[in-house]
N, CA, C and O of each residue as an XYZ file, in Angstrom:
320
protein
N      14.002     -8.515     11.333
C      15.293     -7.892     11.442
C      15.511     -7.305     12.829
O      16.378     -6.452     13.019
N      14.743     -7.751     13.774
C      14.896     -7.252     15.127
C      16.266     -7.602     15.678
O      16.885     -8.590     15.283
N      16.717     -6.776     16.590
C      18.030     -6.990     17.193
C      17.836     -7.359     18.652
O      17.074     -6.699     19.359
N      18.507     -8.397     19.111
C      18.352     -8.831     20.496
C      19.508     -8.383     21.383
O      19.630     -8.862     22.510
N      20.358     -7.478     20.905
C      21.514     -7.037     21.677
C      21.225     -5.870     22.620
O      22.134     -5.409     23.310
N      20.007     -5.389     22.669
C      19.691     -4.268     23.530
C      19.463     -4.734     24.964
O      19.162     -5.901     25.213
N      19.613     -3.804     25.896
C      19.338     -4.107     27.294
C      17.920     -3.670     27.601
O      17.468     -2.638     27.104
N      17.222     -4.430     28.399
C      15.857     -4.082     28.758
C      14.938     -5.258     28.546
O      15.358     -6.335     28.122
N      13.666     -5.032     28.850
C      12.663     -6.075     28.711
C      11.962     -5.947     27.368
O      11.360     -4.908     27.093
N      12.021     -6.975     26.519
C      11.381     -6.911     25.200
C       9.873     -6.705     25.323
O       9.233     -7.200     26.250
N       9.327     -5.963     24.366
C       7.892     -5.711     24.283
C       7.408     -6.301     22.969
O       7.995     -6.043     21.918
N       6.349     -7.086     23.020
C       5.808     -7.675     21.804
C       5.001     -6.614     21.059
O       4.174     -5.916     21.647
N       5.255     -6.507     19.758
C       4.641     -5.475     18.931
C       3.895     -6.112     17.760
O       4.387     -7.056     17.143
N       2.700     -5.588     17.457
C       1.964     -5.980     16.261
C       2.357     -4.994     15.169
O       1.761     -3.923     15.050
N       3.358     -5.353     14.372
C       3.894     -4.450     13.352
C       2.904     -4.164     12.234
O       3.079     -3.191     11.501
N       1.867     -4.984     12.084
C       0.886     -4.760     11.019
C       0.138     -3.440     11.200
O      -0.515     -2.973     10.266
N       0.221     -2.838     12.373
C      -0.438     -1.555     12.657
C       0.345     -0.362     12.120
O      -0.147      0.766     12.151
N       1.551     -0.600     11.631
C       2.452      0.484     11.258
C       2.684      0.544      9.753
O       2.224     -0.323      9.009
N       3.404      1.580      9.311
C       3.696      1.781      7.892
C       4.595      0.659      7.358
O       5.135     -0.146      8.117
N       4.734      0.635      6.040
C       5.458     -0.455      5.367
C       6.911     -0.565      5.812
O       7.414     -1.673      6.001
N       7.595      0.571      5.983
C       8.998      0.517      6.393
C       9.146     -0.091      7.783
O      10.041     -0.902      8.019
N       8.279      0.298      8.689
C       8.326     -0.248     10.046
C       8.011     -1.735     10.033
O       8.645     -2.515     10.744
N       7.030     -2.128      9.225
C       6.699     -3.550      9.107
C       7.879     -4.345      8.560
O       8.155     -5.450      9.026
N       8.570     -3.790      7.580
C       9.683     -4.511      6.968
C      10.891     -4.596      7.902
O      11.516     -5.651      8.007
N      11.221     -3.503      8.578
C      12.422     -3.457      9.418
C      12.203     -3.991     10.832
O      13.158     -4.401     11.492
N      10.965     -3.990     11.301
C      10.607     -4.503     12.633
C      11.632     -4.135     13.712
O      12.359     -5.005     14.193
N      11.696     -2.870     14.089
C      12.645     -2.504     15.146
C      12.323     -3.246     16.441
O      11.157     -3.469     16.770
N      13.355     -3.618     17.159
C      13.164     -4.244     18.466
C      12.636     -3.172     19.414
O      13.175     -2.066     19.467
N      11.596     -3.493     20.151
C      11.033     -2.554     21.130
C      11.213     -3.173     22.502
O      10.917     -4.349     22.711
N      11.695     -2.377     23.424
C      11.938     -2.867     24.774
C      11.734     -1.746     25.779
O      11.721     -0.563     25.436
N      11.577     -2.149     27.005
C      11.353     -1.196     28.096
C      12.577     -1.156     28.988
O      13.111     -2.189     29.393
N      13.007      0.064     29.286
C      14.101      0.292     30.228
C      13.575      1.255     31.281
O      13.518      2.463     31.052
N      13.194      0.722     32.426
C      12.609      1.568     33.475
C      11.292      2.151     33.012
O      10.373      1.411     32.660
N      11.189      3.480     33.008
C       9.957      4.161     32.603
C       9.929      4.524     31.128
O       8.976      5.153     30.668
N      10.960      4.139     30.378
C      11.086      4.536     28.981
C      11.000      3.312     28.080
O      11.524      2.244     28.397
N      10.321      3.495     26.944
C      10.304      2.470     25.900
C      11.271      2.896     24.813
O      11.402      4.084     24.520
N      11.944      1.931     24.217
C      12.909      2.219     23.163
C      12.657      1.308     21.975
O      12.212      0.169     22.124
N      12.952      1.835     20.782
C      12.874      1.062     19.544
C      14.251      1.149     18.883
O      14.837      2.229     18.794
N      14.758      0.014     18.426
C      16.116     -0.026     17.880
C      16.216     -0.991     16.703
O      15.716     -2.115     16.753
N      16.870     -0.526     15.650
C      17.322     -1.388     14.553
C      18.816     -1.170     14.465
O      19.276     -0.032     14.372
N      19.566     -2.234     14.493
C      21.006     -2.119     14.410
C      21.676     -2.608     15.676
O      21.012     -3.073     16.603
N      23.006     -2.501     15.713
C      23.771     -3.076     16.816
C      23.642     -2.323     18.143
O      23.714     -2.931     19.211
N      23.450     -1.004     18.076
C      23.343     -0.216     19.298
C      22.741      1.145     18.954
O      22.563      1.470     17.780
N      22.432      1.932     19.971
C      21.750      3.205     19.732
C      22.647      4.247     19.065
O      22.136      5.185     18.453
N      23.958      4.107     19.165
C      24.861      5.077     18.551
C      24.990      4.868     17.042
O      25.061      5.840     16.290
N      25.021      3.624     16.597
C      25.208      3.359     15.172
C      23.936      2.900     14.474
O      23.858      2.944     13.246
N      22.949      2.466     15.226
C      21.696      2.007     14.643
C      20.677      3.122     14.540
O      20.998      4.298     14.715
N      19.455      2.740     14.256
C      18.330      3.666     14.243
C      17.630      3.489     15.577
O      17.223      2.380     15.923
N      17.485      4.588     16.340
C      17.004      4.505     17.714
C      15.971      5.587     17.991
O      16.103      6.723     17.535
N      14.949      5.219     18.739
C      13.962      6.184     19.207
C      13.440      5.749     20.554
O      13.433      4.560     20.872
N      13.000      6.714     21.352
C      12.426      6.359     22.652
C      11.225      7.231     22.944
O      11.061      8.312     22.378
N      10.380      6.731     23.852
C       9.179      7.459     24.221
C       8.540      6.872     25.451
O       9.026      5.895     26.021
N       7.432      7.486     25.860
C       6.704      7.069     27.062
C       5.877      5.809     26.847
O       5.471      5.156     27.808
N       5.627      5.467     25.580
C       4.845      4.285     25.223
C       5.554      3.565     24.075
O       6.421      4.153     23.429
N       5.205      2.313     23.812
C       5.781      1.643     22.649
C       5.491      2.398     21.350
O       6.369      2.520     20.496
N       4.264      2.906     21.198
C       3.924      3.671     19.991
C       4.780      4.926     19.861
O       5.229      5.257     18.763
N       5.009      5.625     20.966
C       5.845      6.828     20.938
C       7.288      6.474     20.576
O       7.949      7.221     19.855
N       7.771      5.347     21.071
C       9.134      4.914     20.742
C       9.247      4.596     19.254
O      10.234      4.959     18.614
N       8.249      3.926     18.708
C       8.269      3.606     17.279
C       8.149      4.876     16.456
O       8.799      4.995     15.417
N       7.339      5.821     16.891
C       7.224      7.099     16.180
C       8.573      7.824     16.173
O       8.978      8.360     15.142
N       9.265      7.845     17.303
C      10.593      8.481     17.384
C      11.600      7.714     16.525
O      12.445      8.324     15.870
N      11.515      6.386     16.523
C      12.380      5.564     15.682
C      12.134      5.873     14.210
O      13.081      5.974     13.430
N      10.875      6.023     13.827
C      10.514      6.327     12.437
C      11.095      7.682     12.028
O      11.581      7.833     10.907
N      11.050      8.660     12.925
C      11.639      9.979     12.661
C      13.151      9.868     12.481
O      13.726     10.494     11.591
N      13.789      9.063     13.336
C      15.244      8.861     13.231
C      15.590      8.161     11.921
O      16.606      8.474     11.300
N      14.753      7.218     11.499
C      14.964      6.532     10.227
C      14.883      7.534      9.073
O      15.716      7.510      8.168
N      13.883      8.410      9.107
C      13.729      9.413      8.051
C      14.907     10.380      8.040
O      15.399     10.747      6.973
N      15.361     10.795      9.218
C      16.525     11.685      9.313
C      17.760     11.018      8.709
O      18.515     11.653      7.973
N      17.962      9.741      9.021
C      19.118      9.014      8.482
C      19.023      8.922      6.967
O      20.013      9.126      6.264
N      17.839      8.618      6.468
C      17.636      8.529      5.024
C      17.916      9.867      4.356
O      18.617      9.924      3.346
N      17.371     10.945      4.917
C      17.580     12.284      4.358
C      19.058     12.662      4.374
O      19.556     13.271      3.427
N      19.753     12.305      5.441
C      21.182     12.621      5.540
C      21.974     11.872      4.460
O      22.907     12.419      3.872
N      21.596     10.634      4.211
C      22.302      9.828      3.214
C      21.975     10.239      1.785
O      22.837     10.198      0.908
N      20.719     10.637      1.554
C      20.268     10.884      0.189
C      19.970     12.346     -0.104
O      19.760     12.709     -1.261
N      19.947     13.180      0.906
C      19.728     14.604      0.706
C      18.510     14.905     -0.139
O      17.466     14.271      0.011
N      18.644     15.871     -1.024
C      17.524     16.298     -1.860
C      17.416     15.524     -3.165
O      16.533     15.808     -3.974
N      18.293     14.554     -3.386
C      18.308     13.864     -4.669
C      17.012     13.133     -4.985
O      16.694     12.933     -6.158
N      16.249     12.725     -3.959
C      15.011     11.993     -4.200
C      13.762     12.833     -4.008
O      12.651     12.328     -4.165
N      13.921     14.103     -3.671
C      12.756     14.972     -3.474
C      12.313     15.539     -4.816
O      13.142     15.842     -5.674
N      10.989     15.684     -4.994
C      10.466     16.206     -6.282
C      10.861     17.643     -6.522
O      10.503     18.218     -7.550
């Protein structure tokens, strides 16, 4: 489900190293200058986006953004 509409140089990622959601969604990871970015969706404003100093940091930030989006959509309805 990677998106190729981002600007930057694509980075190849071994998604098997990550949690199930990351493996399933496979965010596109790319480098823009000194920053790495991870993106699922059409763009950083409407998609799920994270950035960091390394590809792993970008995926970690993307995972946090994914959780925030999920929590915003579902609130406390799924919490025990």
